N, C-alpha and C positions, 0 to 999 in steps of 0.2 A: 504494500500500500504506500502511496506517495504522500509526502507531507506538503506538496504543492497544492494550493487551492486555486482552482480556475476562477476567472472572473464570473460573477453571476450575471445571467441574462437580465436585461431590464424587465422588471415586472410593473412596478409603479413607484412613484416617489416615496410613498410611505413604507414600502417593503424593501427598498434598495439597501444593500449592506456594503460597508466598506471592506476592503481586503483585510484590514486589521480585525474588524468584527468577525468576519468569516474564519480567520485564523484562530481567534479566541473561542469561537463556537466549536471548531474542530478539536481544539485542545481539550475543551471541557467534555466533549463527547468521547474522546479517546480515554480520558481519565475515568469517565463513568464506565466505559467498556472494561478497563482494567479492574475496577472494583467489582463489576458483575462477574467477570471471569474468576476472580478470587472467591466470590460467594458460591459459585458453582463448584469449584474445587472443594471448598469446605463442606458443602451439602453432600457431595459425593463421598467424602471421607466419613461424614456423620452417618450416612446410610449404610456404609460398609460396617461401621462400628455397631450400629443398632442390629443389623442382620447377624453379625457374629455373636452378639450378646444373646440374641433370641435363640441361638442354636446351642446354648450352654445348658440345656436340660432344665429350663425354668418351668414353673407351673403355668397352667393355662391363663391365669390372670396376667402374669408377666408377659406371656406371648401376645396376648390381646393388646396390651399396652405398647409393646414393641411394634406390632402391626399398625396400630394407630399412628405411632410416631413416624414409621416409614412412609405411611400414606401422606402425612402432613409434609414431610421432607420432600417427597416426590412432587407434590403439587407446587410447593414453593420453588423447587428446582425448575419445573416446567414453566412457571411464570417468569422466573429470572431468565431462562433461555429465550422465551418469546421476546422479552424486552431487549435482550442482547441481539437477537436477529434484527429487530426493528432498528436498533441503534446502528448496526452494521450497514443496513440499507441507507440510513440517513447519511452516514459518513461517505458512503459510495456516491450518493447523489450530490453531496457537497463537493467531492473531488471532481465530479463530472460537470460542475457548474449549474446544477439543477436545484440547489437548496432554495427553498421558498417557493417552488413551483409545485402545484398539486399534481401528484402522480396519477390522478384519475381524470381530471378535466383539463389540466395544463395551465389553469389560471393561478393567480397569486394565492399563497397560503395566508398571507397577512402577517405583518411584522409583530403585531401584538400577540397573535396566537403562537408564533415561533418563540417570542421572548418568554411566554408563559410555559410553553411545551416545546423545547427545541427538537424533540424527536418527531414532531408532526410532519406527516408526508401528504396530508390532504387538507384542502381548504375546509372551512367550517361547514359549508353546504354539503360537500361530498362526504365528509365524516359523519354528518347527521343522517344522510341517506343510508349509510352503511350500518348505522346502529339499529 
């Protein structure tokens, strides 16, 4: 992955980003990616520990507790992985010069939306239709 940020296509005056802003956004996204990857590694390690503990000849109550804990860890890991995938897509779009352009309709996502949710890849209207 390159650290160069391509210039953003003109969307509208309110949504235009400077190259410094785009570089700062990219750095923040990469830092978030690193954090999420660490969380996934920890969750994987936790699931291995719980699975190993459940095989230690525990009683049924302990096994049920371990099963519930594994389920919760699995759901959290899946959610983290989904956020990581979205973040990767946003970094890729940023590198391609498409940050701030809706991936559904091609219109502007809107600066305020991106400032509030930098991983947004759809404008408010398209995101509302998908929900």
